[in-house]
gemmi code that builds the backbone of each chain (N, CA, C; Angstrom):
import gemmi

chains = {
    "A": [
        ("MET", (23.311, -24.896, 7.892), (24.472, -23.785, 7.151), (24.057, -22.883, 8.365)),
        ("ALA", (24.618, -22.088, 8.713), (24.482, -20.577, 10.062), (24.084, -19.701, 9.944)),
        ("SER", (23.411, -19.518, 11.311), (22.896, -17.855, 10.729), (23.312, -16.823, 10.455)),
        ("GLY", (22.227, -16.192, 9.672), (22.923, -15.417, 8.273), (22.875, -15.428, 6.920)),
        ("ASP", (22.829, -16.891, 6.798), (23.049, -17.044, 5.344), (21.954, -17.011, 4.632)),
        ("GLN", (22.025, -16.849, 3.572), (20.947, -16.246, 2.677), (20.307, -17.609, 2.357)),
        ("VAL", (19.122, -18.763, 2.483), (18.769, -20.145, 2.608), (17.555, -19.647, 1.758)),
        ("VAL", (17.217, -18.908, 1.436), (16.023, -18.666, 0.562), (16.157, -18.014, -0.874)),
        ("GLN", (16.335, -19.215, -1.660), (16.308, -17.997, -2.940), (14.536, -17.696, -3.693)),
        ("VAL", (14.901, -16.844, -3.869), (13.318, -16.001, -4.832), (13.412, -16.786, -6.325)),
        ("LEU", (12.330, -17.634, -6.575), (12.557, -17.836, -8.334), (11.658, -17.005, -9.245)),
        ("GLU", (10.274, -16.627, -8.308), (9.392, -15.795, -9.422), (8.854, -14.863, -8.259)),
        ("ILE", (8.350, -13.739, -8.678), (6.974, -12.596, -8.695), (5.845, -13.025, -8.672)),
        ("TRP", (4.687, -13.319, -8.369), (3.498, -13.390, -8.444), (2.441, -12.508, -7.640)),
        ("PRO", (1.852, -11.667, -8.552), (0.732, -11.068, -8.235), (-0.179, -11.998, -7.928)),
        ("PRO", (-1.301, -11.862, -6.458), (-2.338, -12.824, -6.645), (-3.358, -12.530, -7.509)),
        ("ALA", (-4.314, -12.870, -7.741), (-5.480, -13.039, -8.997), (-5.990, -11.652, -8.370)),
        ("THR", (-6.612, -11.228, -6.837), (-7.239, -10.152, -6.467), (-6.430, -9.533, -5.840)),
        ("LEU", (-6.265, -8.211, -5.105), (-6.310, -7.719, -4.116), (-4.537, -7.299, -4.625)),
        ("TYR", (-3.890, -7.609, -5.735), (-2.416, -7.281, -5.834), (-2.004, -6.080, -5.622)),
        ("ALA", (-0.545, -6.107, -5.133), (0.281, -4.957, -5.159), (0.583, -4.409, -6.768)),
        ("VAL", (0.493, -3.396, -6.931), (0.781, -2.473, -8.420), (2.289, -2.269, -8.722)),
        ("LEU", (2.456, -2.902, -9.712), (3.811, -3.153, -10.309), (3.877, -1.483, -11.015)),
        ("THR", (4.704, -0.809, -10.341), (5.089, 0.862, -10.719), (6.452, 1.026, -10.807)),
        ("ARG", (6.402, 2.058, -11.762), (8.060, 2.391, -11.965), (7.959, 3.950, -11.091)),
        ("ARG", (9.173, 3.856, -10.396), (9.633, 5.114, -9.509), (10.740, 5.556, -10.393)),
        ("ALA", (10.446, 6.538, -11.151), (11.551, 7.461, -11.845), (12.667, 7.716, -10.464)),
        ("GLY", (14.009, 7.931, -11.105), (14.614, 8.399, -10.731), (15.104, 9.797, -10.943)),
        ("ALA", (16.800, 10.412, -10.170), (16.683, 11.263, -11.082), (18.491, 11.924, -12.048)),
        ("SER", (18.896, 10.482, -11.969), (20.073, 10.564, -12.679), (19.719, 10.731, -14.492)),
        ("SER", (21.090, 10.897, -15.065), (20.649, 11.124, -16.492), (21.416, 9.805, -17.284)),
        ("PRO", (20.681, 8.778, -17.879), (19.147, 8.790, -17.494), (18.699, 8.544, -16.718)),
        ("ALA", (17.934, 8.834, -16.388), (16.618, 8.479, -14.868), (16.404, 6.987, -14.976)),
        ("GLU", (17.008, 6.727, -13.584), (16.412, 4.999, -13.270), (14.969, 5.032, -13.541)),
        ("GLY", (14.840, 3.229, -13.887), (13.177, 3.194, -13.813), (13.042, 2.192, -12.817)),
        ("GLN", (13.136, 2.368, -11.623), (12.965, 1.594, -10.646), (11.575, 1.180, -10.813)),
        ("ASN", (11.511, 0.253, -10.273), (10.127, -1.118, -10.487), (9.806, -1.192, -9.050)),
        ("VAL", (9.080, -0.801, -8.294), (8.339, -0.916, -7.112), (7.238, -1.454, -6.718)),
        ("TRP", (6.585, -2.397, -6.005), (5.314, -2.958, -6.259), (4.423, -1.885, -4.777)),
        ("ALA", (3.553, -1.445, -5.518), (2.723, -0.374, -4.458), (1.546, -1.112, -4.014)),
        ("PHE", (1.840, -1.004, -2.471), (0.810, -1.252, -1.717), (-0.279, -0.326, -1.266)),
        ("ASP", (-1.644, -0.446, -1.112), (-2.092, 0.799, -0.930), (-2.363, 1.224, 0.166)),
        ("ALA", (-2.800, 2.210, 0.726), (-3.349, 2.690, 2.252), (-4.293, 2.400, 2.387)),
        ("ALA", (-5.418, 2.167, 2.043), (-6.787, 1.947, 2.647), (-7.079, 0.590, 2.550)),
        ("THR", (-6.374, -0.173, 1.315), (-7.192, -1.423, 1.378), (-6.212, -2.406, 1.635)),
        ("ILE", (-5.945, -3.331, 2.069), (-5.251, -4.247, 2.066), (-4.544, -5.503, 1.003)),
        ("TRP", (-3.175, -5.201, 0.352), (-3.104, -5.487, -0.897), (-1.906, -6.639, -0.931)),
        ("TYR", (-1.888, -7.489, -1.337), (-0.596, -8.649, -1.183), (0.050, -9.168, -2.476)),
        ("LEU", (1.419, -9.583, -2.350), (2.371, -9.268, -3.546), (2.964, -11.087, -3.243)),
        ("ASP", (3.103, -12.656, -3.621), (3.587, -13.146, -3.332), (4.913, -13.470, -4.150)),
        ("PHE", (5.412, -14.644, -3.643), (6.997, -14.648, -4.072), (7.227, -16.085, -3.921)),
        ("LEU", (7.400, -16.892, -5.108), (7.673, -17.990, -4.947), (9.176, -18.362, -4.996)),
        ("CYS", (9.674, -19.687, -3.537), (10.884, -18.770, -3.007), (11.328, -20.661, -3.153)),
        ("TYR", (12.634, -20.949, -2.639), (13.092, -22.448, -2.602), (14.087, -22.311, -1.656)),
        ("LEU", (13.621, -23.442, -0.386), (14.641, -23.393, 0.924), (15.941, -24.414, 0.385)),
        ("ARG", (16.783, -24.031, 0.907), (17.880, -25.064, 0.839), (19.389, -24.647, 1.697)),
        ("GLY", (19.884, -25.769, 2.385), (20.846, -25.146, 3.751), (19.957, -24.487, 4.654)),
        ("TYR", (19.073, -24.895, 5.376), (18.161, -24.373, 6.075), (18.422, -24.959, 7.608)),
        ("GLY", (18.682, -24.555, 8.452), (19.389, -25.547, 9.844), (18.155, -25.485, 11.048)),
        ("GLY", (16.737, -24.751, 10.872), (15.831, -24.361, 11.496), (15.906, -23.640, 12.706)),
        ("GLY", (16.875, -22.272, 12.135), (16.759, -21.296, 13.200), (15.687, -20.166, 12.967)),
        ("GLY", (14.908, -20.657, 12.036), (14.166, -19.243, 11.696), (14.532, -18.444, 10.681)),
        ("LEU", (13.677, -17.738, 9.697), (14.255, -17.297, 9.047), (13.783, -15.206, 9.006)),
        ("THR", (14.652, -14.765, 8.720), (14.931, -13.191, 8.888), (13.801, -12.645, 7.096)),
        ("PHE", (13.180, -11.893, 7.384), (12.758, -11.377, 6.137), (13.019, -10.226, 6.027)),
        ("THR", (13.785, -9.732, 4.871), (14.238, -8.306, 5.044), (13.181, -7.369, 3.693)),
        ("LEU", (12.562, -6.560, 4.140), (12.030, -5.986, 2.814), (12.075, -4.391, 2.420)),
        ("PRO", (12.595, -4.554, 1.956), (13.357, -3.106, 1.282), (12.312, -2.118, 0.745)),
        ("TRP", (11.885, -0.791, 1.162), (10.763, -0.444, 0.438), (10.785, 1.314, 0.589)),
        ("THR", (10.313, 1.801, 0.320), (9.885, 3.272, 0.109), (8.802, 3.819, 0.378)),
        ("ALA", (8.483, 4.686, 0.979), (7.337, 5.543, 0.757), (6.448, 6.327, -0.243)),
        ("ALA", (5.757, 6.257, -0.977), (5.812, 7.205, -2.617), (5.555, 8.395, -2.065)),
        ("THR", (4.798, 8.799, -1.301), (4.667, 9.880, -1.208), (4.782, 10.385, 0.573)),
        ("ALA", (4.826, 9.812, 1.615), (5.117, 10.579, 2.843), (6.203, 10.362, 3.381)),
        ("THR", (6.412, 11.078, 4.302), (7.863, 11.267, 5.310), (7.345, 10.718, 6.508)),
        ("SER", (6.035, 10.402, 6.634), (5.613, 10.526, 8.970), (5.139, 9.186, 8.676)),
        ("GLY", (4.661, 8.005, 9.652), (3.521, 7.860, 9.682), (4.007, 6.006, 9.542)),
        ("VAL", (3.489, 5.315, 9.829), (3.985, 3.707, 10.153), (2.933, 3.176, 9.136)),
        ("THR", (4.159, 2.044, 8.516), (3.459, 0.688, 7.237), (3.260, -0.430, 8.604)),
        ("ARG", (2.203, -1.171, 8.556), (2.222, -2.526, 9.075), (2.379, -3.675, 7.526)),
        ("TRP", (3.631, -3.945, 7.923), (3.748, -5.282, 7.070), (3.579, -6.338, 7.420)),
        ("GLY", (3.410, -7.670, 6.881), (2.879, -8.510, 6.823), (3.716, -9.830, 6.317)),
        ("VAL", (4.121, -10.693, 6.854), (4.370, -11.937, 6.195), (4.170, -13.338, 6.386)),
        ("ALA", (4.116, -14.060, 5.494), (3.127, -15.209, 6.045), (3.893, -16.440, 4.771)),
        ("VAL", (3.973, -17.874, 5.322), (4.277, -18.579, 4.368), (3.244, -19.908, 4.223)),
        ("HIS", (3.058, -19.913, 2.753), (2.588, -21.678, 2.358), (3.434, -22.255, 1.738)),
        ("ARG", (3.932, -23.543, 2.503), (4.685, -24.254, 2.257), (3.848, -25.447, 0.873)),
        ("LEU", (4.921, -25.729, -0.051), (4.425, -26.835, -0.824), (5.364, -28.167, -0.891)),
        ("ALA", (4.456, -28.554, 0.105), (5.413, -30.261, 0.856), (4.853, -31.115, -0.653)),
        ("ALA", (6.087, -32.020, -0.723), (5.388, -33.259, -1.989), (4.387, -34.135, -1.655)),
        ("GLY", (3.567, -33.910, -2.502), (2.464, -35.313, -1.613), (1.578, -34.765, -0.899)),
        ("THR", (1.687, -33.216, -0.201), (0.975, -32.901, 0.902), (-0.133, -31.909, 0.656)),
        ("ASP", (0.680, -30.788, -0.035), (-0.221, -29.784, 0.051), (-0.841, -29.497, -1.598)),
        ("ASP", (-2.040, -29.576, -1.440), (-2.908, -29.456, -2.669), (-2.855, -27.759, -3.231)),
        ("VAL", (-2.459, -27.434, -4.062), (-2.636, -26.293, -4.648), (-3.856, -25.692, -5.068)),
        ("ASP", (-4.799, -26.636, -4.941), (-6.228, -25.763, -5.412), (-7.039, -25.783, -3.938)),
        ("VAL", (-6.400, -25.676, -2.938), (-7.491, -25.911, -1.673), (-6.476, -24.503, -0.958)),
        ("ALA", (-8.053, -23.788, -0.529), (-7.490, -22.321, 0.267), (-6.491, -22.819, 1.291)),
        ("HIS", (-5.322, -21.785, 1.419), (-4.612, -22.301, 2.281), (-4.660, -21.343, 3.572)),
        ("THR", (-4.840, -21.313, 5.137), (-4.671, -20.167, 5.780), (-3.076, -20.001, 6.488)),
        ("TYR", (-3.191, -18.452, 5.911), (-1.970, -17.762, 6.177), (-2.184, -18.057, 7.285)),
        ("VAL", (-0.514, -17.717, 8.317), (-0.479, -17.490, 9.988), (0.754, -16.033, 9.493)),
        ("TRP", (0.207, -15.351, 9.832), (1.063, -13.512, 9.799), (2.063, -13.262, 10.641)),
        ("THR", (3.016, -13.266, 10.219), (4.444, -12.264, 11.435), (4.124, -10.688, 10.820)),
        ("THR", (4.000, -10.119, 12.000), (4.057, -8.549, 11.253), (4.837, -7.509, 11.947)),
        ("LEU", (5.304, -6.762, 11.534), (6.094, -5.360, 11.678), (5.390, -4.217, 11.521)),
        ("ASP", (5.610, -3.587, 12.483), (5.087, -2.055, 12.001), (6.561, -0.995, 11.869)),
        ("ALA", (6.274, -0.768, 10.632), (7.611, 0.017, 10.362), (7.669, 1.699, 9.989)),
        ("THR", (8.254, 2.415, 11.008), (7.839, 4.092, 10.567), (8.495, 4.844, 9.400)),
        ("ALA", (7.664, 5.232, 8.714), (8.426, 5.732, 7.267), (9.816, 6.871, 7.533)),
        ("PRO", (10.656, 6.800, 6.278), (11.684, 7.512, 6.586), (11.519, 8.602, 6.453)),
        ("GLY", (12.191, 9.431, 6.973), (11.733, 11.048, 6.831), (12.197, 11.927, 5.603)),
        ("THR", (12.370, 11.210, 4.597), (12.414, 11.083, 2.786), (11.747, 10.794, 2.160)),
        ("SER", (10.847, 10.640, 1.317), (10.429, 10.101, 0.392), (10.847, 8.826, -0.177)),
        ("GLY", (12.140, 9.316, -0.605), (12.988, 8.345, -1.536), (13.554, 8.158, -0.851)),
        ("PHE", (14.040, 7.967, 0.326), (15.350, 7.172, 1.051), (14.393, 5.624, 1.267)),
        ("VAL", (15.344, 4.487, 0.946), (15.025, 3.428, 0.881), (15.093, 2.540, 2.643)),
        ("LEU", (14.338, 2.127, 3.461), (14.469, 1.702, 4.810), (14.071, 0.026, 4.522)),
        ("TYR", (14.836, -0.395, 5.493), (15.097, -2.102, 4.991), (14.687, -2.742, 6.552)),
        ("SER", (12.989, -3.125, 6.271), (12.658, -3.449, 7.441), (12.650, -5.119, 7.749)),
        ("GLU", (13.158, -5.470, 9.006), (13.223, -7.349, 9.093), (12.217, -7.587, 9.822)),
        ("ILE", (11.697, -8.364, 9.464), (10.787, -9.574, 10.230), (11.041, -10.468, 10.159)),
        ("ALA", (11.599, -10.920, 11.860), (11.678, -12.428, 12.225), (10.987, -13.248, 12.243)),
        ("VAL", (10.774, -14.386, 11.349), (9.624, -15.249, 11.472), (10.290, -16.715, 12.343)),
        ("THR", (9.430, -17.261, 13.203), (10.348, -18.001, 14.173), (9.911, -19.533, 13.376)),
        ("ASP", (10.676, -20.712, 13.475), (10.529, -21.876, 13.170), (9.148, -22.818, 12.964)),
        ("GLY", (8.841, -23.221, 12.560), (7.725, -24.404, 12.857), (6.043, -23.363, 11.994)),
        ("ALA", (5.000, -23.385, 13.124), (3.853, -23.069, 12.479), (4.162, -21.787, 11.937)),
        ("ASN", (4.675, -20.824, 12.242), (4.589, -19.559, 11.555), (5.265, -19.675, 10.191)),
        ("LEU", (6.097, -20.993, 10.260), (6.927, -20.743, 8.819), (5.951, -22.169, 8.204)),
        ("ASP", (5.162, -22.442, 8.282), (4.269, -23.602, 7.536), (4.817, -24.477, 7.505)),
        ("SER", (5.869, -24.705, 8.399), (6.912, -26.224, 8.624), (7.678, -26.274, 7.534)),
        ("TRP", (8.011, -24.845, 6.431), (8.954, -25.163, 5.429), (9.835, -25.411, 5.816)),
        ("ALA", (10.273, -26.943, 4.894), (11.832, -27.823, 4.856), (12.713, -27.579, 4.101)),
        ("ASN", (13.974, -27.922, 4.237), (14.729, -27.884, 3.076), (14.581, -28.555, 1.683)),
        ("GLY", (15.070, -27.774, 0.607), (14.359, -28.680, -0.660), (13.182, -28.532, -1.052)),
        ("GLU", (12.114, -27.697, -0.854), (10.800, -27.514, -0.871), (10.811, -25.680, -1.240)),
        ("LEU", (9.891, -26.043, -2.416), (9.218, -25.058, -3.032), (8.329, -24.139, -1.371)),
        ("ALA", (8.219, -22.506, -1.254), (6.903, -22.127, -0.707), (6.351, -20.773, -1.313)),
        ("ILE", (4.999, -20.639, -1.223), (4.762, -19.034, -1.751), (5.022, -18.082, -0.363)),
        ("VAL", (5.644, -17.320, -0.395), (5.958, -16.327, 1.055), (4.798, -14.904, 0.222)),
        ("ARG", (3.948, -14.961, 1.230), (3.309, -13.822, 1.094), (3.397, -12.617, 1.809)),
        ("VAL", (3.245, -11.237, 0.878), (3.762, -10.284, 1.679), (2.537, -9.082, 1.892)),
        ("ARG", (1.973, -8.565, 2.792), (0.799, -7.683, 2.631), (1.181, -6.559, 3.465)),
        ("ARG", (0.430, -5.143, 2.949), (0.783, -4.224, 3.473), (-0.883, -4.139, 4.523)),
        ("GLU", (-1.046, -3.978, 5.851), (-2.734, -4.503, 6.405), (-2.519, -2.864, 6.789)),
        ("ALA", (-3.399, -2.282, 5.292), (-3.575, -1.320, 5.633), (-5.006, -0.946, 6.417)),
        ("ASN", (-5.935, -1.564, 7.178), (-6.902, -1.203, 7.532), (-6.240, -1.130, 9.309)),
        ("HIS", (-5.154, -1.571, 9.668), (-5.006, -1.928, 10.773), (-4.786, -0.731, 11.607)),
        ("ALA", (-5.360, -0.397, 12.736), (-4.971, 0.908, 13.523), (-3.519, 1.521, 13.566)),
        ("ASN", (-2.760, 1.029, 13.571), (-1.419, 0.806, 13.777), (-0.434, 1.253, 12.117)),
        ("ASP", (-1.388, 0.870, 11.279), (-0.770, 1.806, 9.907), (-1.267, 2.952, 9.636)),
        ("SER", (-0.656, 3.954, 9.923), (-0.844, 5.081, 9.783), (-0.519, 6.099, 8.678)),
        ("MET", (0.413, 5.588, 8.091), (1.108, 6.242, 6.627), (0.472, 6.723, 5.471)),
        ("ALA", (-0.003, 7.776, 5.511), (-0.573, 8.244, 4.043), (-0.155, 7.947, 2.937)),
        ("GLY", (-0.945, 7.274, 2.168), (0.237, 7.063, 0.058), (0.455, 5.636, 0.511)),
        ("ASN", (0.687, 5.302, -1.101), (1.446, 3.807, -1.233), (2.866, 3.520, -0.471)),
        ("SER", (2.637, 2.246, 0.136), (4.468, 2.019, -0.013), (4.732, 0.498, -0.562)),
        ("GLU", (5.794, 1.255, -0.942), (6.703, 0.317, -1.842), (7.789, -0.390, -1.861)),
        ("LEU", (7.345, -1.584, -2.015), (8.411, -2.941, -1.830), (9.613, -2.911, -3.424)),
        ("TRP", (10.607, -2.942, -3.117), (11.478, -2.930, -4.011), (11.720, -4.417, -3.977)),
        ("SER", (11.500, -5.562, -3.037), (12.531, -6.826, -3.233), (12.045, -7.706, -1.918)),
        ("LEU", (12.710, -8.962, -2.221), (12.797, -9.585, -1.087), (13.630, -10.305, -0.601)),
        ("ILE", (14.758, -10.168, 0.856), (16.033, -11.149, 0.779), (15.286, -11.779, 2.223)),
        ("ALA", (15.941, -12.859, 2.328), (15.961, -13.769, 3.610), (16.968, -14.627, 3.712)),
        ("ARG", (17.275, -14.572, 5.263), (18.545, -15.158, 5.652), (17.338, -16.078, 6.501)),
        ("GLU", (18.718, -17.162, 6.849), (18.465, -17.821, 8.543), (18.647, -16.584, 9.759)),
        ("THR", (17.525, -16.890, 10.688), (17.573, -16.142, 11.960), (19.113, -16.291, 12.686)),
    ],
    "B": [
        ("MET", (-29.387, 18.006, -0.062), (-28.229, 17.331, -0.314), (-27.480, 16.876, 1.281)),
        ("ALA", (-27.167, 15.654, 1.710), (-26.812, 15.509, 3.023), (-25.263, 15.110, 2.647)),
        ("VAL", (-24.674, 14.988, 3.519), (-23.228, 15.077, 3.355), (-22.721, 13.297, 3.128)),
        ("LEU", (-21.552, 13.346, 2.358), (-21.404, 11.765, 1.876), (-21.353, 11.018, 3.256)),
        ("SER", (-21.658, 9.585, 2.966), (-21.488, 8.518, 3.290), (-20.172, 8.203, 4.098)),
        ("ASP", (-20.121, 7.441, 5.170), (-18.724, 7.250, 5.840), (-17.973, 6.521, 4.707)),
        ("ALA", (-18.175, 5.670, 4.018), (-18.068, 4.547, 2.992), (-17.410, 5.675, 1.898)),
        ("ASP", (-18.306, 6.621, 1.517), (-17.969, 7.515, -0.076), (-16.960, 8.202, 0.978)),
        ("ARG", (-16.776, 8.966, 2.094), (-15.988, 9.493, 2.404), (-14.882, 8.777, 2.656)),
        ("ALA", (-14.116, 7.783, 3.050), (-13.190, 6.544, 3.060), (-12.883, 6.333, 1.611)),
        ("ALA", (-14.124, 6.506, 0.458), (-13.465, 6.001, -0.716), (-12.743, 7.237, -1.036)),
        ("VAL", (-13.224, 8.658, -0.867), (-12.587, 9.913, -1.375), (-10.906, 9.773, -0.977)),
        ("ALA", (-10.796, 9.609, 0.855), (-9.746, 9.584, 1.216), (-8.640, 8.313, 0.350)),
        ("ALA", (-8.742, 7.151, 0.172), (-8.220, 6.200, -0.264), (-7.833, 7.284, -2.052)),
        ("GLU", (-8.771, 7.590, -2.692), (-8.902, 7.837, -4.024), (-7.470, 9.030, -3.710)),
        ("PHE", (-7.626, 9.781, -2.845), (-6.813, 10.806, -2.750), (-5.416, 10.649, -2.658)),
        ("MET", (-5.300, 9.582, -1.861), (-3.632, 9.300, -1.551), (-2.969, 8.161, -2.706)),
        ("GLN", (-4.255, 7.761, -3.311), (-3.215, 7.527, -4.432), (-2.868, 8.096, -5.357)),
        ("GLN", (-3.943, 9.793, -5.470), (-3.476, 10.347, -6.745), (-2.511, 11.382, -6.431)),
        ("ALA", (-2.738, 11.732, -5.059), (-1.917, 12.618, -4.408), (-0.464, 12.442, -4.697)),
        ("MET", (0.598, 13.984, -4.907), (1.885, 14.073, -5.295), (2.875, 13.698, -4.180)),
        ("GLY", (2.197, 14.953, -2.963), (3.135, 14.504, -1.720), (4.279, 15.761, -1.710)),
        ("PRO", (5.205, 15.759, -1.094), (5.612, 14.587, 0.138), (4.244, 14.986, 1.151)),
        ("HIS", (4.047, 13.846, 1.689), (2.999, 14.028, 3.163), (3.252, 13.945, 4.562)),
        ("THR", (3.611, 15.048, 5.015), (3.928, 14.749, 6.463), (2.496, 14.592, 7.207)),
        ("ILE", (1.837, 14.683, 7.096), (0.237, 14.209, 7.551), (-0.072, 12.793, 7.331)),
        ("LEU", (-0.715, 12.082, 8.783), (-1.345, 10.652, 8.149), (-2.484, 10.573, 8.129)),
        ("LYS", (-2.702, 9.104, 7.942), (-4.422, 9.023, 6.991), (-5.439, 9.685, 7.983)),
        ("PRO", (-5.078, 9.535, 9.564), (-6.501, 10.389, 9.664), (-6.674, 11.723, 10.066)),
        ("ASP", (-5.335, 12.151, 9.437), (-5.532, 13.386, 9.529), (-5.968, 13.828, 8.300)),
        ("ILE", (-5.666, 13.089, 6.616), (-6.636, 13.166, 5.564), (-8.038, 12.799, 5.896)),
        ("ARG", (-8.368, 12.084, 6.166), (-9.800, 11.363, 6.699), (-10.623, 12.754, 7.350)),
        ("ALA", (-9.686, 13.809, 8.016), (-10.472, 14.734, 8.865), (-10.394, 15.760, 7.855)),
        ("ALA", (-9.929, 15.866, 7.016), (-10.145, 16.840, 5.897), (-10.804, 16.373, 5.055)),
        ("VAL", (-10.867, 15.265, 4.570), (-12.376, 15.114, 3.913), (-13.572, 15.376, 4.462)),
        ("ASN", (-13.383, 14.977, 5.606), (-14.802, 14.972, 7.006), (-15.215, 16.871, 6.528)),
        ("ALA", (-14.148, 17.519, 6.870), (-14.481, 18.946, 7.176), (-14.738, 19.834, 5.791)),
        ("LEU", (-13.769, 18.939, 4.529), (-14.418, 19.849, 3.331), (-15.657, 19.543, 2.946)),
        ("ASP", (-16.153, 18.170, 3.327), (-17.095, 17.480, 2.595), (-18.611, 18.573, 3.359)),
        ("ASP", (-18.379, 18.631, 5.023), (-19.002, 19.058, 5.903), (-19.632, 20.908, 5.288)),
        ("TRP", (-18.331, 21.287, 4.374), (-18.157, 23.028, 3.720), (-19.221, 22.729, 2.797)),
        ("TYR", (-19.177, 21.609, 2.105), (-19.892, 21.746, 0.824), (-21.102, 21.425, 0.817)),
        ("ASN", (-21.454, 20.775, 1.914), (-22.883, 20.618, 2.342), (-23.505, 22.194, 2.823)),
        ("ALA", (-22.899, 22.988, 3.928), (-23.185, 23.925, 4.232), (-23.244, 25.053, 3.283)),
        ("ASN", (-22.462, 25.033, 2.366), (-22.373, 26.055, 1.392), (-23.145, 25.782, -0.109)),
        ("ALA", (-23.426, 24.814, -0.030), (-24.359, 24.278, -1.495), (-25.286, 25.298, -2.141)),
        ("ALA", (-26.096, 25.740, -0.913), (-26.876, 26.661, -1.630), (-26.790, 28.149, -2.051)),
        ("SER", (-25.335, 28.076, -1.466), (-24.893, 29.849, -1.471), (-24.164, 29.489, -2.906)),
        ("ALA", (-23.522, 28.560, -2.912), (-23.011, 28.575, -4.083), (-23.539, 28.559, -5.433)),
        ("ASN", (-24.983, 27.866, -5.583), (-26.039, 27.604, -6.258), (-26.706, 28.907, -6.636)),
        ("ALA", (-26.626, 29.570, -5.671), (-27.300, 31.001, -5.732), (-26.410, 32.152, -6.052)),
        ("ALA", (-24.946, 31.959, -6.393), (-24.262, 32.200, -7.123), (-24.050, 32.550, -8.275)),
        ("LEU", (-24.572, 31.617, -8.843), (-25.221, 31.408, -10.253), (-25.964, 32.424, -11.071)),
        ("PRO", (-25.120, 33.074, -11.987), (-26.811, 33.824, -12.631), (-27.549, 33.123, -13.560)),
        ("GLN", (-28.891, 33.678, -13.809), (-29.548, 33.160, -14.526), (-29.428, 33.393, -15.782)),
        ("PRO", (-29.452, 32.420, -17.197), (-30.150, 31.340, -17.410), (-29.368, 30.264, -16.575)),
        ("ALA", (-28.355, 30.470, -16.486), (-26.887, 29.099, -15.869), (-27.765, 28.098, -14.977)),
        ("ARG", (-27.989, 29.385, -13.893), (-29.109, 28.496, -12.565), (-29.840, 27.459, -12.960)),
        ("SER", (-30.493, 27.819, -13.678), (-31.914, 27.108, -14.060), (-31.171, 26.312, -15.198)),
        ("ALA", (-30.748, 26.378, -15.934), (-30.302, 25.520, -17.305), (-29.459, 24.463, -17.302)),
        ("MET", (-28.510, 24.870, -16.255), (-27.667, 23.524, -15.660), (-27.939, 22.539, -14.919)),
        ("THR", (-27.404, 21.420, -15.088), (-27.673, 20.266, -14.484), (-26.881, 20.053, -13.013)),
        ("LEU", (-27.208, 19.169, -12.151), (-26.352, 18.978, -11.046), (-25.038, 18.939, -11.478)),
        ("ALA", (-24.519, 17.800, -12.159), (-23.497, 17.486, -13.044), (-23.065, 18.410, -13.288)),
        ("ASP", (-23.741, 19.099, -14.128), (-22.451, 20.334, -15.054), (-22.230, 21.246, -14.308)),
        ("LYS", (-22.840, 21.444, -12.815), (-22.442, 22.984, -11.838), (-21.379, 21.962, -11.200)),
        ("ALA", (-21.566, 20.998, -11.084), (-20.326, 20.289, -10.575), (-18.695, 20.197, -11.223)),
        ("LEU", (-19.163, 19.947, -12.870), (-17.961, 20.096, -13.192), (-17.512, 21.479, -13.408)),
        ("LEU", (-18.229, 22.219, -13.418), (-17.835, 23.833, -14.015), (-16.859, 24.032, -12.202)),
        ("SER", (-17.675, 23.739, -10.937), (-16.997, 24.171, -9.964), (-15.941, 23.575, -9.991)),
        ("ASN", (-15.661, 22.253, -10.534), (-14.226, 21.289, -10.734), (-13.321, 22.329, -11.621)),
        ("LEU", (-13.627, 22.708, -12.711), (-12.752, 22.626, -13.753), (-12.191, 24.178, -12.789)),
        ("ILE", (-12.949, 25.164, -12.141), (-12.495, 26.539, -11.590), (-11.376, 26.035, -10.477)),
        ("VAL", (-12.198, 25.268, -9.645), (-10.951, 24.966, -8.369), (-9.417, 24.760, -8.919)),
        ("ASN", (-9.623, 23.169, -9.846), (-8.514, 23.295, -10.470), (-7.648, 24.196, -11.371)),
        ("LYS", (-8.139, 24.768, -11.883), (-7.809, 25.892, -12.509), (-6.809, 27.106, -11.567)),
        ("ARG", (-7.469, 27.089, -10.652), (-7.484, 28.062, -9.552), (-6.011, 27.401, -8.389)),
        ("TYR", (-6.835, 26.143, -8.322), (-5.364, 26.020, -7.229), (-4.681, 24.788, -7.588)),
        ("ALA", (-4.968, 23.953, -8.746), (-4.115, 22.503, -8.673), (-2.993, 22.933, -10.558)),
        ("SER", (-3.283, 23.947, -11.223), (-2.781, 24.090, -12.620), (-1.925, 25.355, -12.506)),
        ("GLY", (-1.503, 25.931, -11.273), (-0.585, 26.960, -11.242), (-1.164, 28.045, -11.748)),
        ("ALA", (-2.750, 28.707, -11.602), (-3.072, 29.674, -12.544), (-2.797, 30.814, -11.392)),
    ],
}
model = gemmi.Model(1)
for chain_id, residues in chains.items():
    chain = gemmi.Chain(chain_id)
    for i, (resn, *xyz) in enumerate(residues, 1):
        res = gemmi.Residue()
        res.name, res.seqid = resn, gemmi.SeqId(i, " ")
        for name, pos in zip(("N", "CA", "C"), xyz):
            atom = gemmi.Atom()
            atom.name, atom.element = name, gemmi.Element(name[0])
            atom.pos, atom.b_iso = gemmi.Position(*pos), 0.0
            res.add_atom(atom)
        chain.add_residue(res)
    model.add_chain(chain)
structure = gemmi.Structure()
structure.add_model(model)
structure.setup_entities()
């Protein structure tokens, strides 16, 4: 398939056992108000969220992950997002063994209005940074806010709405 | 009583960011500076606040009681729209 094609299918969203982003409802302002489910990432401690994903039609060009997010209260500052992959290759990857995630990061500046959605894109190169994820395989795509990094200056939670990925 | 430890001040800043409604135009370091400054102020003025309490309350109330009373007054004055 070609660059720009959506080759990643999100099957499940799994909060990790600890240090997980918290599912939160952000009410809209329509009548009736939208009940917008978002995943809140803390501003002081690194929290994580896992997506079980399936890769198909991938041509090896790397993947670009889009993180739609809002700031819970902030109108300035930076959220440092990270994406990493844990490939689940048949007969190779033991899910009972600890995996070392390789992070690709992005510093995203908060919109000037806390209700505005920002689409932050993280391009992950093919190979080790994608844990050599191959066509027809599942993987855990892990997202985090690196809240303890010096670049992460935004006050308050970052709210992740979803995860979208396409071939770069 | 000394000022809060660095870890306690960090915990206060983190809890504030979880609870505060915003919007916030300031950054995490600005919030931490505010925590430090207000904690320093409480430390410098604790004896004065205690002396302002009339007897027998000053002697009879525990430190926790005085903290609760102070919280209730501050909340009523500045957070509840009074």
